[in-house]
C-alpha positions, -999 to 999 in steps of 0.1 A, spaced: 351 -478 508 366 -449 498 338 -433 482 320 -439 515 342 -424 538 347 -393 513 307 -391 515 309 -391 552 326 -364 556 305 -343 532 280 -353 551 302 -347 586 306 -308 576 267 -306 570 264 -319 608 292 -294 619 269 -263 596 241 -273 617 257 -275 648 271 -243 640 241 -222 633 219 -238 659 248 -224 684 250 -194 669 216 -188 668 208 -199 707 190 -227 695 165 -205 677 152 -195 714 172 -160 716 163 -128 697 180 -126 661 211 -91 668 198 -56 649 212 -29 639 258 -33 629 255 -66 647 229 -80 618 258 -81 599 267 -112 612 238 -132 604 254 -133 564 279 -153 577 259 -179 591 239 -177 558 264 -187 539 275 -213 569 244 -229 562 246 -230 523 275 -242 527 258 -272 548 233 -282 526 257 -282 495 278 -308 515 245 -328 524 238 -329 487 270 -344 474 270 -368 501 230 -381 495 244 -381 456 275 -401 466 251 -424 487 231 -428 459 253 -433 436 273 -463 450 238 -479 449 233 -474 487 196 -456 479 178 -486 460 152 -484 483 142 -452 468 141 -468 432 159 -495 411 175 -476 386 204 -458 403 200 -424 382 165 -422 391 176 -423 430 200 -404 427 177 -375 411 145 -382 435 177 -377 466 186 -346 455 155 -331 442 145 -340 481 177 -333 495 176 -294 476 139 -293 486 147 -299 527 176 -272 523 153 -247 508 130 -256 539 159 -260 564 173 -221 552 137 -206 552 132 -218 585 164 -202 596 150 -168 576 122 -174 594 139 -169 626 167 -142 616 135 -123 602 125 -120 643 87 -136 642 60 -150 670 58 -173 695 61 -204 671 93 -190 661 114 -213 681 98 -248 671 91 -244 635 130 -228 634 143 -260 655 122 -283 632 132 -269 600 172 -260 605 178 -289 633 156 -323 636 154 -322 600 188 -318 589 191 -347 616 169 -370 601 181 -364 568 218 -373 580 207 -406 596 191 -417 563 223 -405 536 245 -419 562 228 -452 560 231 -449 523 267 -445 528 278 -477 546 250 -503 537 254 -527 511 249 -514 474 215 -526 462 201 -538 495 167 -535 502 171 -543 542 147 -526 564 129 -509 530 96 -504 550 115 -482 572 132 -464 550 104 -458 529 85 -439 553 108 -419 565 118 -409 527 83 -405 523 79 -377 550 116 -361 543 104 -364 503 74 -346 514 91 -319 533 113 -315 506 88 -316 481 71 -280 496 109 -267 502 109 -267 465 70 -264 453 80 -235 478 112 -223 459 94 -225 425 66 -200 438 89 -176 454 112 -176 423 88 -170 395 71 -146 422 100 -129 422 113 -131 382 70 -119 380 77 -90 401 110 -81 388 93 -77 351 61 -61 366 82 -35 384 105 -29 354 73 -25 336 62 -5 358 96 19 357 93 22 322 58 32 323 71 59 347 96 70 333 76 69 300 53 96 319 74 115 333 92 122 295 60 128 285 54 155 310 91 171 306 83 173 272 50 190 276 61 215 302 94 222 275 67 231 249 45 246 267 74 268 279 90 276 251 57 287 236 49 307 261 82 325 256 80 330 217 46 347 229 63 365 252 96 379 227 72 391 200 49 409 227 79 423 244 75 463 227 106 478 207 111 499 233 119 474 264 149 476 286 171 453 268 173 433 301 142 423 289 153 404 254 189 393 272 166 371 292 153 354 258 192 345 248 192 320 278 209 284 278 175 276 292 161 288 256 156 261 228 182 268 195 154 280 178 141 306 201 177 321 207 177 327 175 145 344 170 159 366 201 190 375 181 173 386 154 147 406 174 174 425 191 196 434 157 170 449 142 163 475 174 160 508 170 190 524 189 204 491 195 243 505 193 233 539 220 216 512 241 241 489 238 267 515 253 244 526 283 241 484 294 283 482 289 288 515 313 267 499 341 288 499 374 265 465 378 288 434 358 260 412 359 241 435 333 272 440 312 276 404 310 245 398 290 256 427 266 289 412 260 275 377 255 247 393 234 274 405 212 298 375 212 270 353 196 256 379 181 244 371 141 255 403 128 279 420 151 281 464 144 316 476 146 299 505 159 296 486 195 333 486 197 327 518 221 306 500 239 331 471 246 359 497 254 340 513 281 329 480 294 366 462 294 379 495 313 346 489 333 362 450 340 396 466 350 382 485 376 364 459 390 391 434 389 411 460 408 387 469 436 381 430 442 401 409 467 406 384 442 392 368 408 359 354 424 330 373 450 314 344 471 290 363 486 276 378 450 291 346 435 306 370 404 334 355 390 353 381 374 373 354 353 336 349 335 333 386 328 364 390 315 361 353 292 328 368 279 343 404 277 374 390 253 349 365 238 328 396 225 360 416 217 373 390 191 346 395 165 362 429 155 396 430 148 400 466 164 434 480 179 411 502 210 404 465 223 437 447 218 456 483 242 433 477 266 450 438 272 480 448 291 461 467 315 435 439 322 466 413 325 480 437 347 447 437 373 445 397 373 481 392 374 481 415 408 456 393 425 461 361 448 475 329 426 443 304 423 434 280 398 406 309 389 433 332 386 461 306 362 425 306 337 418 336 336 453 343 326 455 312 301 426 328 281 437 360 282 467 346 264 449 329 237 434 365 228 464 380 231 485 358 204 455 364 182 431 326 196 396 325 187 382 315 225 355 291 230 335 284 258 346 254 270 339 258 308 331 280 335 361 301 348 
């Protein structure tokens, strides 16, 4: 009695879910919501799923107590058959609901009501009978078997559809993964090929540069977009250029900060720094102080010029030499920076300058 009552409560929950779905959808005659309102369909979907879970449990209870002897004499087999059929009907019912939610054709109300209202209603009658009929009874077996056969047919269709779409989804997922891997591999191969061609072209251009070419043409080959091997070769070529000290001084004395930063960058990375380059760095540092004094702050938005970055490159070059002349410029550099508005860039610049004044090695970590 208690188990039958509990099963009936579950069946009642199933009935309420069917009623809730029908009422919320206007018995599938009104069009489903769209846009933001469609989010409410998620709640309706979960209500439907919960209802079918209740139906499954109620059906299993009915079979377990022997109320489905007309299905099979073995309680275990009857329970298994009932569970499979109800799961299939659940898939069918929710698929019919989804058919309505996806908006559709003129057959929507009939199809949706059949799968989400009529079939669940018939199922409730059959399960209710199994919950309260005498255990092992086969009374009205012919009629119940007829109804059960129809339900089993629809349940089988739903179950088969679930299995079919499950395998189809798995196949589609695996196929998408395979295509993604192939696409990524092709993209990587294309990227590697383009990089190889880019570096080969750059290597030819570097070797073809006449020694009297502007230093800017050589500095372009020390950019971070070049390979490490290419940059090493570029440093070797620049270091071997005739009249390099004089040519560096010309660049380091240029009023354009963008031109000087390539020269200081070369000196900071040069494998064989020449002490004769100190004179050019002194001139460059004085130019930098003038730039900072003339600028409203440490970063110029229109030109995107970071004076803090200029200073960092200057100090990384200066630390290659133990030169009192370069160190004597640090106080003037600090005074120019301290006169600027207090910003994170200014604070970072002063921090790097302080490290240089203390004799610490400056390593590029992040742009200022």
